[in-house]
C-alpha positions, 0 to 999 in steps of 0.5 A: 471472520478472520482467525486472530491465530492467523498471526504470529502469537507475539504479535500484537505486542510486537506490533501493538498496542494500536496500528495506523493505517493509511487507506484504511476504509474500503479493499486491502487498507480494511482487510488489513484492519479487520486482520490487525482488529482480531489480533486485538489491535487497537487502530486508527484508520485514515481516507478522504472519505468520512461516510466509508472510514465510518462504514469500515469502523461499524463493521469492525467493532461489530466483530472485534472488542477493540477501539477504532478511530477514523480520520479523514484526511486527503493524502495529497494535501499541501500541510500534510507533513504537518498534519503527519507529525501530528498524527502519529504524536497523539498516539502510540502506534506500533505499527504503521500501513501506508495502503494508499495510491491506486490506479487512475486516471490511465492513459499517455502521459501528454494526453493527462494533466501534468497535475495528475503526475504530480499528484501521484508523486505527492501520494506515493512519494512524499506523503509516505516519507511525511509519515514514516519519519515521525513514525520511525522516530518514535519506535526507535525511541522503543525497540520495535514496530513495523512500518509496512509501504504497499507497492506494486508490481507496477514499480518493478518497470517502466509502463506505457500508460502508468508511467508516473505510477509505475516510477511513483510506486517503484519509490517505494520498494526502494525506500523500503529496501534501504529503511529496512536496513537501518532500522533494523539494528533498531528492533523495529521492521520495515518492509515493502508489500508488492502487490500483483492485481487485487480486487478491491473496490478502487482497482474495480472503480478504476475502470480496469477490465476482465480478462479471461483467465486472469484472476485478480488476487483476494484482498484478504490474502494478501494482507494476511501475506503481508503480516506474515512476511513482516520482520523476515524480509525488505520485500514481500511479493503476493506472486512469490519470490521466483515470479519477481526473480523472473522478472529480474532476470528479464531485459528491464526494455521486454518488461517495459513493453510487456507492461506496456501491453498488459495496462492497455489490456487491462484498461480496453485502450487500443495500443495499436493506437497512433500517438498523437503528436 
């Protein structure tokens, strides 16, 4: 069971009474939920699978005396902006965590339907905006609260085989930087937590292959590090600031080449196969 003392003593006062976790039924989202429940925050979990949401809620309430509500929602739906406003208005959310957008359909851009890329833009760009606006507006009125956007090291540079995904995750990083600057004067904390390769059910389902010597981060370790960092910086890198700085110091073309090779390796793609015209 998660130790509630892993969070700062005043965490619940700053970010309670309830947290909204989008993509909260498993993996990183569930790890956040378990840590927040241990700290005494009530929860609202959103995901597409009602069955997984119910299992997550039952698991949490079996260990913690809190209220857990669940809501089935497709975060790429055309009515998501209207739904976001309704959901945020329905509860007193002191913390919103946007944890959606795992890599699926890895492959060359032109070998996939255009709507797959557009779907990633809706999921990782449009929907975070739809929830951030009403949530931050409410937090500004209270003078406290927090928003965490979950991004990926893929957003640090362009990458073949995940071109649209990497671009959409870059959006979250830059958005959080700007919102952190704007909201700091209002007493509201905004942060982007940038994940490295993390062991989650979604990543396993994506077809990722195991590579000798490459050990994925545990979801609980990622969630704990991100929550500890909230309020201290606009961006928290799971790999550490030194590793992120080293990547930023490289030529961007080199980073893209390295990221593309890694993407091919992780998903068992033959990177030497000629691209068909």
